[in-house]
TORTIMAR-456605 format. One record per residue (C-alpha): x, y, z. Coordinates in steps of 0.02 Angstrom, whole numbers. Layout:
BEGIN
+--------+--------+--------+
:     xx :     yy :     zz :
+--------+--------+--------+
:      X :      Y :      Z :
...
+--------+--------+--------+
This chain:
BEGIN
+--------+--------+--------+
:     xx :     yy :     zz :
+--------+--------+--------+
:   -993 :   -384 :   3121 :
:  -1109 :   -527 :   3064 :
:  -1022 :   -551 :   2903 :
:   -864 :   -568 :   3005 :
:   -935 :   -694 :   3126 :
:  -1007 :   -785 :   2947 :
:   -839 :   -772 :   2869 :
:   -719 :   -787 :   3012 :
:   -738 :   -983 :   3045 :
:   -705 :  -1022 :   2840 :
:   -543 :   -912 :   2837 :
:   -476 :   -997 :   2993 :
:   -513 :  -1167 :   2900 :
:   -434 :  -1101 :   2739 :
:   -284 :  -1030 :   2839 :
:   -258 :  -1201 :   2921 :
:   -291 :  -1303 :   2757 :
:   -155 :  -1177 :   2669 :
:    -33 :  -1206 :   2798 :
:    -55 :  -1387 :   2807 :
:     -5 :  -1373 :   2636 :
:    120 :  -1279 :   2637 :
:    204 :  -1374 :   2780 :
:    158 :  -1542 :   2676 :
:    257 :  -1444 :   2533 :
:    412 :  -1419 :   2634 :
:    416 :  -1598 :   2715 :
:    398 :  -1680 :   2531 :
:    544 :  -1555 :   2455 :
:    651 :  -1612 :   2624 :
:    621 :  -1796 :   2582 :
:    659 :  -1783 :   2404 :
:    818 :  -1686 :   2468 :
:    861 :  -1828 :   2560 :
:    830 :  -1951 :   2442 :
:    946 :  -1861 :   2324 :
:   1077 :  -1845 :   2471 :
:   1074 :  -2043 :   2506 :
:   1086 :  -2085 :   2320 :
:   1262 :  -1972 :   2323 :
:   1324 :  -2038 :   2475 :
:   1290 :  -2220 :   2412 :
:   1364 :  -2177 :   2244 :
:   1513 :  -2095 :   2326 :
:   1543 :  -2252 :   2439 :
:   1542 :  -2364 :   2286 :
:   1664 :  -2271 :   2195 :
:   1790 :  -2275 :   2374 :
:   1744 :  -2434 :   2416 :
:   1804 :  -2485 :   2243 :
:   1959 :  -2392 :   2239 :
:   2026 :  -2438 :   2414 :
:   1967 :  -2626 :   2389 :
:   2066 :  -2630 :   2213 :
:   2209 :  -2547 :   2279 :
:   2225 :  -2676 :   2418 :
:   2202 :  -2822 :   2299 :
:   2358 :  -2744 :   2182 :
:   2479 :  -2734 :   2309 :
:   2625 :  -2839 :   2222 :
:   2595 :  -2737 :   2069 :
:   2712 :  -2582 :   2053 :
:   2590 :  -2453 :   1997 :
:   2670 :  -2272 :   1981 :
:   2684 :  -2160 :   2123 :
:   2573 :  -2027 :   1997 :
:   2439 :  -2153 :   1982 :
:   2450 :  -2221 :   2182 :
:   2434 :  -2040 :   2223 :
:   2284 :  -2003 :   2105 :
:   2183 :  -2143 :   2167 :
:   2218 :  -2120 :   2351 :
:   2166 :  -1924 :   2331 :
:   1998 :  -1978 :   2245 :
:   1969 :  -2079 :   2415 :
:   1991 :  -1932 :   2531 :
:   1901 :  -1814 :   2416 :
:   1756 :  -1936 :   2415 :
:   1750 :  -1949 :   2597 :
:   1761 :  -1766 :   2617 :
:   1610 :  -1752 :   2505 :
:   1520 :  -1870 :   2607 :
:   1555 :  -1770 :   2755 :
:   1479 :  -1627 :   2674 :
:   1330 :  -1701 :   2621 :
:   1307 :  -1811 :   2780 :
:   1401 :  -1742 :   2949 :
:   1318 :  -1904 :   3038 :
:   1397 :  -2032 :   2940 :
:   1463 :  -2165 :   3024 :
:   1658 :  -2145 :   3092 :
:   1673 :  -2022 :   2956 :
:   1808 :  -1936 :   3058 :
:   1916 :  -2094 :   3063 :
:   1884 :  -2136 :   2885 :
:   1952 :  -1967 :   2836 :
:   2107 :  -1980 :   2953 :
:   2140 :  -2159 :   2873 :
:   2115 :  -2095 :   2694 :
:   2260 :  -1951 :   2731 :
:   2367 :  -2068 :   2819 :
:   2372 :  -2188 :   2676 :
:   2396 :  -2046 :   2545 :
:   2533 :  -1957 :   2654 :
:   2625 :  -2133 :   2642 :
:   2631 :  -2173 :   2466 :
:   2818 :  -2160 :   2405 :
:   2909 :  -2208 :   2238 :
:   2842 :  -2365 :   2152 :
:   2948 :  -2527 :   2216 :
:   3085 :  -2578 :   2110 :
:   3060 :  -2740 :   1998 :
:   2931 :  -2818 :   1928 :
:   2755 :  -2896 :   1984 :
:   2769 :  -3004 :   2139 :
:   2729 :  -3177 :   2150 :
:   2568 :  -3254 :   2122 :
:   2559 :  -3412 :   2196 :
:   2378 :  -3469 :   2152 :
:   2245 :  -3439 :   2009 :
:   2114 :  -3352 :   2135 :
:   2242 :  -3220 :   2173 :
:   2287 :  -3196 :   1998 :
:   2093 :  -3168 :   1965 :
:   2094 :  -3055 :   2084 :
:   2220 :  -2941 :   2036 :
:   2162 :  -2939 :   1855 :
:   1978 :  -2901 :   1910 :
:   2049 :  -2755 :   2030 :
:   2164 :  -2680 :   1876 :
:   2013 :  -2694 :   1758 :
:   1899 :  -2606 :   1883 :
:   2036 :  -2472 :   1902 :
:   2066 :  -2451 :   1716 :
:   1881 :  -2438 :   1692 :
:   1832 :  -2313 :   1823 :
:   1997 :  -2211 :   1760 :
:   1944 :  -2223 :   1558 :
:   1761 :  -2163 :   1610 :
:   1808 :  -2038 :   1722 :
:   1700 :  -2122 :   1866 :
:   1792 :  -2037 :   1997 :
:   1771 :  -1904 :   2130 :
:   1893 :  -1780 :   2068 :
:   1887 :  -1747 :   1876 :
:   2015 :  -1804 :   1773 :
:   2102 :  -1718 :   1620 :
:   2095 :  -1846 :   1457 :
:   2270 :  -1837 :   1430 :
:   2304 :  -1888 :   1612 :
:   2164 :  -2023 :   1596 :
:   2260 :  -2101 :   1437 :
:   2422 :  -2102 :   1532 :
:   2358 :  -2205 :   1678 :
:   2254 :  -2299 :   1563 :
:   2413 :  -2349 :   1478 :
:   2493 :  -2401 :   1629 :
:   2355 :  -2504 :   1702 :
:   2347 :  -2590 :   1537 :
:   2550 :  -2632 :   1548 :
:   2535 :  -2695 :   1721 :
:   2385 :  -2816 :   1679 :
:   2497 :  -2873 :   1514 :
:   2638 :  -2903 :   1643 :
:   2523 :  -2998 :   1778 :
:   2463 :  -3098 :   1639 :
:   2620 :  -3135 :   1585 :
:   2695 :  -3180 :   1770 :
:   2563 :  -3301 :   1812 :
:   2538 :  -3390 :   1623 :
:   2738 :  -3392 :   1585 :
:   2752 :  -3467 :   1773 :
:   2620 :  -3598 :   1753 :
:   2689 :  -3654 :   1594 :
:   2852 :  -3701 :   1670 :
:   2774 :  -3785 :   1802 :
:   2651 :  -3884 :   1696 :
:   2793 :  -3934 :   1594 :
:   2908 :  -3979 :   1732 :
:   2769 :  -4100 :   1778 :
:   2750 :  -4174 :   1623 :
:   2595 :  -4083 :   1577 :
:   2650 :  -4029 :   1407 :
:   2477 :  -3989 :   1324 :
:   2430 :  -3895 :   1480 :
:   2602 :  -3784 :   1478 :
:   2558 :  -3744 :   1288 :
:   2383 :  -3697 :   1335 :
:   2438 :  -3563 :   1456 :
:   2569 :  -3506 :   1329 :
:   2436 :  -3497 :   1203 :
:   2321 :  -3405 :   1307 :
:   2442 :  -3277 :   1349 :
:   2482 :  -3243 :   1174 :
:   2307 :  -3208 :   1125 :
:   2276 :  -3089 :   1280 :
:   2423 :  -2997 :   1241 :
:   2382 :  -2983 :   1060 :
:   2193 :  -2935 :   1081 :
:   2186 :  -2847 :   1255 :
:   2358 :  -2761 :   1278 :
:   2393 :  -2577 :   1236 :
:   2515 :  -2570 :   1080 :
:   2668 :  -2503 :   1180 :
:   2842 :  -2582 :   1172 :
:   2838 :  -2670 :   1327 :
:   2679 :  -2774 :   1283 :
:   2766 :  -2815 :   1108 :
:   2922 :  -2887 :   1210 :
:   2809 :  -2969 :   1321 :
:   2720 :  -3047 :   1168 :
:   2889 :  -3091 :   1089 :
:   2939 :  -3180 :   1235 :
:   2787 :  -3283 :   1240 :
:   2822 :  -3330 :   1058 :
:   2999 :  -3390 :   1107 :
:   2934 :  -3500 :   1241 :
:   2783 :  -3580 :   1131 :
:   2918 :  -3613 :    992 :
:   3046 :  -3689 :   1119 :
:   2904 :  -3792 :   1182 :
:   2866 :  -3853 :   1004 :
:   3037 :  -3923 :    979 :
:   3050 :  -3997 :   1147 :
:   2901 :  -4092 :   1099 :
:   2960 :  -4136 :    947 :
:   3110 :  -4201 :   1025 :
:   3024 :  -4307 :   1125 :
:   2910 :  -4377 :    988 :
:   3086 :  -4407 :    883 :
:   3189 :  -4481 :   1028 :
:   3210 :  -4668 :   1037 :
:   3198 :  -4662 :   1203 :
:   3007 :  -4622 :   1192 :
:   2981 :  -4794 :   1132 :
:   2862 :  -4852 :   1012 :
:   2716 :  -4765 :   1075 :
:   2717 :  -4574 :   1088 :
:   2635 :  -4511 :   1237 :
:   2460 :  -4409 :   1188 :
:   2537 :  -4261 :   1306 :
:   2691 :  -4254 :   1204 :
:   2596 :  -4192 :   1046 :
:   2592 :  -4018 :   1001 :
:   2408 :  -3968 :   1019 :
:   2320 :  -3817 :    954 :
:   2224 :  -3694 :   1083 :
:   2039 :  -3771 :   1135 :
:   1906 :  -3676 :   1055 :
+--------+--------+--------+
């Protein structure tokens, strides 16, 4: 009896200590798990936000239905994964419904090419969105795995649409600058476009046709500049802006 009384209190203390350590371990594992969940949710949020924002920015670009459905499907899968990880995520039900409606509403690609690009800011937003989507597809940074062959197909399409947007903007700007008498600025637009198509455009027939069109426009502009220099109407002094100039830098 004396032995029990002697060891009773230390055993109780030991039991409480072990229980405390056990609960602390459970709490630590729970906190670690929650941190992993939060990091996963933030990562998926980033993918979903990037895809949705980019699709909004390229509304005037005729992406194929297959590409748009793949991207919309990734947004939906992303929200489904967020709901699985964190059911109390704010407005997750509404976000899922919106993603489902957006996916179901995707129809055939609109006829025609890239729509009007009125400002340089709008142009840069479209180019940035296409570059972001292309990088995500190429590196497999999506919510759903994508076969390598499909990644190549979609990256080629995005590259062609990027080239088309570049051509649409720079060719129109070159014509506007020439009509306004700013021939050197018109030449700069054409030379910038030719350089981008040569260095960044995928090696497809479509991009090669754009490059040929750009070279033809550049040659025609040079001929008109030479004509202005040779024309008697130009007077004794030729405006500096009418002289052919190389690409800066």
